[in-house]
Legacy VTK file of the C-alpha trace (Angstrom):
# vtk DataFile Version 3.0
C-alpha trace
ASCII
DATASET POLYDATA
POINTS 440 float
0.000 0.000 0.000
2.811 2.383 0.895
4.548 1.611 -2.388
1.452 2.012 -4.547
0.493 5.422 -3.110
3.688 7.198 -4.256
3.412 5.450 -7.632
-0.156 6.682 -8.055
0.914 10.168 -7.000
3.710 10.138 -9.569
1.343 8.880 -12.258
-1.127 11.669 -11.571
1.670 14.246 -11.443
2.867 13.136 -14.867
-0.467 14.318 -16.296
0.142 17.935 -15.259
2.060 18.865 -18.449
-0.786 17.532 -20.595
-3.340 19.481 -18.569
-1.096 22.538 -18.815
-1.006 22.194 -22.604
-4.796 21.898 -22.820
-5.320 24.821 -20.412
-2.848 27.032 -22.264
-4.275 26.212 -25.691
-7.927 26.401 -24.614
-7.475 29.351 -22.262
-5.708 31.461 -24.859
-8.432 30.715 -27.382
-11.243 31.605 -24.965
-9.556 34.844 -23.933
-8.880 35.958 -27.503
-12.414 35.018 -28.482
-13.735 37.238 -25.690
-11.687 40.034 -27.273
-13.375 39.355 -30.647
-10.131 38.228 -32.253
-10.752 36.399 -35.546
-9.924 32.673 -35.454
-9.138 33.032 -31.759
-8.362 29.355 -31.202
-5.734 29.400 -33.935
-3.727 32.424 -32.834
-1.550 30.245 -30.601
-0.587 27.249 -32.763
-0.679 23.886 -31.026
2.940 23.062 -31.847
3.987 26.256 -30.032
1.577 25.868 -27.087
2.994 22.427 -26.307
6.582 23.671 -25.789
5.965 25.043 -22.248
4.252 21.735 -21.414
7.336 19.809 -22.560
9.549 22.023 -20.394
7.294 21.261 -17.422
7.450 17.533 -18.242
11.254 17.629 -18.255
11.268 19.410 -14.889
8.791 16.969 -13.335
10.773 14.005 -14.637
13.318 14.605 -11.852
16.185 13.106 -13.842
19.452 14.393 -15.376
18.738 16.669 -18.320
20.308 14.333 -20.871
18.155 11.453 -19.636
15.016 13.583 -19.967
16.042 14.619 -23.469
16.507 10.941 -24.350
12.953 10.236 -23.181
11.655 13.110 -25.299
13.555 11.963 -28.379
12.364 8.382 -27.878
8.753 9.545 -27.848
9.124 11.867 -30.833
10.920 9.142 -32.784
8.298 6.472 -32.177
8.060 4.387 -35.359
4.289 4.826 -35.608
4.621 8.586 -35.286
7.391 8.830 -37.894
5.367 6.668 -40.287
2.334 8.861 -39.655
4.360 12.007 -40.334
5.671 10.661 -43.650
2.093 9.880 -44.672
1.148 13.444 -43.723
3.856 14.737 -46.065
2.667 12.591 -48.970
-0.987 13.467 -48.349
-0.087 17.160 -48.271
1.883 16.801 -51.501
-1.029 15.071 -53.244
-3.500 17.745 -52.128
-1.176 20.503 -53.327
-0.475 18.933 -56.729
-4.131 18.039 -57.285
-5.129 21.625 -56.504
-2.449 23.069 -58.795
-3.586 20.845 -61.668
-7.217 21.902 -61.337
-8.470 18.804 -59.561
-10.428 20.680 -56.886
-12.193 22.936 -59.394
-12.933 19.910 -61.567
-14.487 18.005 -58.674
-16.590 20.996 -57.582
-17.867 21.768 -61.077
-18.551 18.096 -61.799
-20.750 17.880 -58.755
-22.565 21.170 -59.267
-23.311 20.324 -62.889
-25.334 17.319 -61.759
-27.559 19.106 -59.194
-31.115 20.116 -60.130
-32.122 23.413 -58.497
-34.787 21.867 -56.195
-32.132 19.518 -54.783
-29.556 22.155 -53.934
-29.243 21.276 -50.236
-28.800 17.496 -50.542
-26.684 18.095 -53.647
-24.309 20.442 -51.827
-24.039 17.956 -48.984
-23.166 15.155 -51.419
-20.583 17.322 -53.212
-18.946 18.429 -49.957
-18.905 14.825 -48.746
-17.316 13.520 -51.946
-14.755 16.313 -52.199
-13.724 16.076 -48.549
-13.394 12.298 -48.905
-11.209 12.799 -51.967
-9.153 15.670 -50.541
-8.906 14.389 -46.976
-9.463 17.829 -45.462
-12.587 19.525 -44.197
-10.930 22.954 -44.241
-9.801 22.530 -47.846
-13.316 21.475 -48.818
-14.907 24.443 -47.079
-12.335 26.793 -48.569
-13.129 25.511 -52.069
-16.914 25.391 -51.741
-17.819 28.277 -49.416
-17.416 31.086 -51.984
-19.551 29.117 -54.461
-22.147 28.189 -51.845
-22.558 31.809 -50.719
-23.513 32.775 -54.259
-25.793 29.766 -54.673
-27.575 30.529 -51.393
-28.161 34.091 -52.594
-29.409 32.905 -56.013
-31.810 30.382 -54.504
-32.921 32.558 -51.585
-31.873 29.980 -48.975
-31.072 30.572 -45.299
-27.275 31.188 -45.134
-26.985 29.319 -41.807
-28.671 26.260 -43.304
-26.372 26.244 -46.346
-23.333 26.711 -44.091
-24.505 23.775 -41.974
-24.841 21.667 -45.117
-21.220 22.386 -46.073
-19.989 21.696 -42.550
-21.868 18.390 -42.494
-20.457 17.243 -45.817
-16.945 18.390 -44.963
-16.937 16.448 -41.691
-18.170 13.309 -43.482
-15.017 13.170 -45.583
-12.731 14.399 -42.819
-13.781 11.348 -40.835
-13.879 8.829 -43.674
-11.122 9.788 -46.138
-8.066 7.530 -46.243
-5.762 10.556 -46.640
-7.341 12.585 -43.841
-5.116 13.565 -40.890
-7.619 11.926 -38.563
-7.604 8.609 -40.422
-3.814 8.571 -40.515
-3.582 9.363 -36.804
-6.264 6.906 -35.683
-4.993 3.960 -37.730
-1.335 4.480 -36.795
-2.039 4.877 -33.057
-4.283 1.796 -33.018
-2.242 -0.389 -35.370
-5.084 -0.754 -37.871
-5.006 -0.929 -41.664
-6.600 2.028 -43.415
-8.765 -0.180 -45.613
-10.063 -2.054 -42.545
-10.806 1.182 -40.711
-12.595 2.549 -43.802
-14.854 -0.507 -44.001
-15.583 -0.335 -40.284
-16.208 3.387 -40.435
-18.478 3.463 -43.451
-20.928 1.086 -41.770
-21.671 3.944 -39.356
-21.042 6.988 -41.541
-23.099 5.882 -44.550
-26.433 5.408 -42.708
-25.942 8.808 -41.045
-25.181 10.373 -44.430
-28.265 8.821 -46.049
-30.483 10.109 -43.247
-28.893 13.528 -43.667
-29.645 13.478 -47.395
-33.282 12.646 -46.664
-33.491 15.460 -44.107
-31.983 18.032 -46.475
-34.269 16.822 -49.272
-37.254 17.549 -47.017
-35.847 20.985 -46.224
-35.070 21.776 -49.878
-37.230 24.084 -51.957
-37.473 25.367 -55.510
-34.573 27.629 -56.451
-33.013 29.456 -59.343
-30.996 27.483 -61.918
-27.381 26.877 -60.875
-24.681 28.285 -63.130
-21.435 26.318 -63.279
-18.244 26.375 -65.300
-17.320 23.727 -67.863
-16.451 20.376 -66.299
-13.013 18.828 -66.712
-13.808 15.201 -65.913
-10.204 14.054 -66.179
-9.383 16.215 -63.161
-11.526 13.943 -60.993
-9.569 10.800 -61.972
-6.709 11.102 -59.422
-9.178 11.464 -56.531
-11.225 8.473 -57.658
-8.072 6.422 -58.198
-6.597 6.900 -54.727
-9.932 6.153 -53.075
-10.385 2.905 -55.008
-6.762 1.808 -54.544
-6.852 2.499 -50.817
-10.113 0.631 -50.278
-8.635 -2.251 -52.287
-5.904 -2.510 -49.661
-2.870 -1.168 -51.563
-0.105 0.181 -49.324
-0.875 3.800 -48.442
2.584 5.009 -49.481
2.059 3.589 -52.963
-1.474 4.972 -53.105
-0.323 8.504 -52.392
2.695 8.329 -54.681
0.493 7.075 -57.520
-2.018 9.807 -56.731
0.667 12.493 -57.027
1.867 11.031 -60.332
-1.669 10.763 -61.735
-2.535 14.316 -60.719
0.624 15.680 -62.327
0.212 13.682 -65.543
-3.457 14.509 -66.075
-2.616 18.164 -65.451
0.177 18.072 -68.017
-1.964 16.301 -70.622
-5.307 18.009 -70.135
-4.835 21.229 -68.134
-1.622 22.892 -69.363
0.175 22.059 -66.123
3.931 22.560 -66.293
5.743 19.514 -64.902
8.728 21.764 -64.178
6.710 23.152 -61.265
5.937 19.735 -59.757
8.787 19.880 -57.269
7.674 23.287 -56.015
4.071 22.127 -55.642
5.170 19.055 -53.684
7.262 21.275 -51.419
4.224 23.513 -50.902
2.234 20.447 -49.863
4.962 19.505 -47.389
4.856 23.015 -45.933
1.065 22.892 -45.593
1.272 19.947 -43.173
4.321 21.023 -41.202
2.252 22.195 -38.223
0.517 18.856 -37.700
3.797 17.060 -38.516
5.669 18.883 -35.740
2.758 18.730 -33.315
2.364 14.956 -33.746
6.032 14.441 -32.847
5.891 16.779 -29.834
2.650 15.259 -28.536
4.262 11.821 -28.798
7.287 13.141 -26.882
4.980 14.438 -24.140
3.106 11.133 -24.089
6.367 9.244 -23.540
6.964 11.111 -20.265
3.411 10.329 -19.157
3.725 6.697 -20.225
7.029 6.084 -18.414
5.668 7.524 -15.173
2.456 5.489 -15.316
0.086 8.314 -16.218
-1.479 6.611 -19.224
-2.046 3.396 -17.307
-3.608 5.394 -14.455
-6.034 7.022 -16.919
-6.849 3.636 -18.438
-7.508 2.151 -14.982
-9.811 5.017 -14.007
-11.751 4.788 -17.253
-12.106 1.051 -16.786
-13.465 1.633 -13.284
-16.044 4.071 -14.658
-16.858 1.785 -17.563
-17.192 -1.122 -15.170
-20.027 0.729 -13.468
-22.011 0.535 -16.699
-23.812 -2.776 -16.806
-23.312 -3.468 -20.498
-22.517 -6.734 -22.207
-19.010 -7.516 -23.424
-16.756 -4.547 -24.093
-19.447 -2.015 -24.980
-18.689 0.122 -21.926
-15.028 0.316 -22.946
-16.040 1.289 -26.503
-18.114 4.120 -25.042
-15.104 5.093 -22.934
-12.893 5.361 -26.036
-15.601 7.407 -27.731
-15.910 9.751 -24.735
-12.129 10.180 -24.580
-11.964 11.399 -28.169
-15.100 13.544 -27.916
-14.146 15.343 -24.687
-10.506 15.824 -25.704
-11.618 17.543 -28.885
-14.021 19.778 -26.970
-10.994 21.021 -25.038
-8.621 21.397 -27.983
-10.900 21.996 -31.008
-8.558 19.999 -33.225
-9.688 16.458 -33.994
-6.294 15.204 -35.167
-4.545 16.399 -31.994
-7.318 14.904 -29.861
-6.770 11.517 -31.523
-3.004 11.651 -31.072
-3.411 12.642 -27.412
-5.831 9.835 -26.585
-4.388 7.189 -28.931
-2.235 5.344 -26.388
-4.968 5.174 -23.754
-7.490 3.990 -26.361
-5.097 1.301 -27.568
-4.527 0.076 -24.012
-8.281 -0.183 -23.432
-8.774 -1.937 -26.767
-6.053 -4.506 -26.115
-7.231 -5.240 -22.580
-10.869 -5.689 -23.601
-10.582 -7.457 -26.947
-11.670 -4.504 -29.073
-10.307 -4.845 -32.595
-7.835 -2.169 -33.808
-10.145 -1.246 -36.670
-13.021 -0.642 -34.232
-10.964 1.451 -31.813
-9.511 3.473 -34.715
-13.004 4.030 -36.092
-14.373 5.116 -32.710
-11.536 7.582 -32.153
-11.976 9.146 -35.575
-15.775 9.259 -35.537
-16.205 10.857 -32.130
-13.366 13.349 -32.550
-14.914 14.466 -35.850
-18.407 14.655 -34.340
-17.056 16.907 -31.626
-15.165 19.052 -34.147
-18.321 19.514 -36.189
-20.262 20.759 -33.157
-17.836 23.220 -31.520
-18.484 26.842 -32.553
-14.826 27.706 -31.897
-13.505 25.101 -34.340
-11.736 26.282 -37.506
-14.478 24.895 -39.755
-17.319 26.768 -38.042
-15.245 29.946 -37.818
-14.395 29.881 -41.525
-18.002 29.226 -42.536
-19.265 31.938 -40.201
-16.863 34.441 -41.726
-17.708 33.338 -45.290
-21.485 33.622 -44.829
-21.405 36.608 -42.469
-23.130 34.766 -39.623
-22.259 33.547 -36.139
-20.282 30.261 -35.885
-22.944 29.153 -33.403
-25.568 29.434 -36.130
-23.393 27.214 -38.312
-22.994 24.350 -35.827
-26.686 24.352 -34.891
-27.380 23.335 -38.516
-24.732 20.590 -38.545
-27.324 17.822 -38.767
-24.957 15.157 -40.076
-22.776 15.328 -36.951
-25.840 14.965 -34.711
-27.128 12.006 -36.721
-23.655 10.450 -36.769
-23.521 10.744 -32.976
-26.882 8.985 -32.684
-25.985 6.206 -35.149
-22.527 5.666 -33.611
-23.860 5.317 -30.053
-26.650 2.996 -31.183
-24.108 0.917 -33.114
-21.996 0.444 -29.990
-25.009 -0.515 -27.900
-26.776 -2.784 -30.395
-24.017 -4.514 -32.356
-22.247 -7.634 -31.240
-19.136 -7.289 -29.101
-16.173 -6.195 -31.246
-13.612 -8.878 -30.480
-10.128 -8.999 -31.941
-10.253 -11.245 -35.039
LINES 1 441
440 0 1 2 3 4 5 6 7 8 9 10 11 12 13 14 15 16 17 18 19 20 21 22 23 24 25 26 27 28 29 30 31 32 33 34 35 36 37 38 39 40 41 42 43 44 45 46 47 48 49 50 51 52 53 54 55 56 57 58 59 60 61 62 63 64 65 66 67 68 69 70 71 72 73 74 75 76 77 78 79 80 81 82 83 84 85 86 87 88 89 90 91 92 93 94 95 96 97 98 99 100 101 102 103 104 105 106 107 108 109 110 111 112 113 114 115 116 117 118 119 120 121 122 123 124 125 126 127 128 129 130 131 132 133 134 135 136 137 138 139 140 141 142 143 144 145 146 147 148 149 150 151 152 153 154 155 156 157 158 159 160 161 162 163 164 165 166 167 168 169 170 171 172 173 174 175 176 177 178 179 180 181 182 183 184 185 186 187 188 189 190 191 192 193 194 195 196 197 198 199 200 201 202 203 204 205 206 207 208 209 210 211 212 213 214 215 216 217 218 219 220 221 222 223 224 225 226 227 228 229 230 231 232 233 234 235 236 237 238 239 240 241 242 243 244 245 246 247 248 249 250 251 252 253 254 255 256 257 258 259 260 261 262 263 264 265 266 267 268 269 270 271 272 273 274 275 276 277 278 279 280 281 282 283 284 285 286 287 288 289 290 291 292 293 294 295 296 297 298 299 300 301 302 303 304 305 306 307 308 309 310 311 312 313 314 315 316 317 318 319 320 321 322 323 324 325 326 327 328 329 330 331 332 333 334 335 336 337 338 339 340 341 342 343 344 345 346 347 348 349 350 351 352 353 354 355 356 357 358 359 360 361 362 363 364 365 366 367 368 369 370 371 372 373 374 375 376 377 378 379 380 381 382 383 384 385 386 387 388 389 390 391 392 393 394 395 396 397 398 399 400 401 402 403 404 405 406 407 408 409 410 411 412 413 414 415 416 417 418 419 420 421 422 423 424 425 426 427 428 429 430 431 432 433 434 435 436 437 438 439
């Protein structure tokens, strides 16, 4: 008893740097928001906010400085994290090259050309969902579609908040499901799951929610003015379709992304006057676009290593298991709900679904391994509930960007995010009603 008490105290103390990081990141955002600063929660980047927390972790480690640095380097150099970071680089490069070759415009125009005016709302949701799944980024999707959607809403006389909610819903669908999304990369690498397996697990929950959302938006739709779109370049859509099909087929993700970059560049050169001489610069731009999440993933892993070595992660896992044990549910359903709550609450604090997944990944994996939850299920739960949370926080980047684009409050945007609410309902019901998810 005397030996366990100090150990428990040390484990709890090891969590202070993590709490400090969350408090600094969240507190700064709340304060700046109260001062009406635009994009308040993104004025202090996460990879900067975590540096004071790492300094605190080194101090609390109570070891020679070189030994503490070794712990930090070990965490940052974790093989899963390095693999994840390389995938980030390739995904960023693909997104950059595809954009430069006209792929985003092609995908947007292809979708808009197929929408009848009375079906504008469900059509916009479907386009946003498809583009975000292809691009792997909700922010990129919103950035591409928001200017178009503002004009369409004005043409059709639709409520701007409703149209903004449609875009947010579709963008979060792909952010959660795409195989090149930051959240998919983070969740699969932290849980040791294959992307194709996670996709199949995920779509069983996401697709019913999406279909219900389409029905809801169809009921809310009304007659509108004809939609004017630019000429469609169908070849520009090919790279997006190719990487999705190859990834679902189970091809190695590195090969998928490399082939995607090559396809995007070649179709641009053949059909869109893209200069291959600029390919290297566009790839470098893609690398630069993901450097923040690249650095943050490594630093979060370094912080997690301090917590892990001092027993903090195991302490969290034990506490969650105690709480889950109080729920009288069959099999490992309580532990699945615990993983879901971890991701959801962490994202409420941080307003960044990728960071929330990286932060909770080790604890989720421990719970999954101890309670026979398959890696694909734990990865899916982490991604789904972090994305649900991100789609419902008015201080998230997506809601802030849409609010600014449509000239409305971010709160108005998230109150129309019907897909995230339906996904929450379907995901919880799936956990409660499906058979226990045992490791195959």
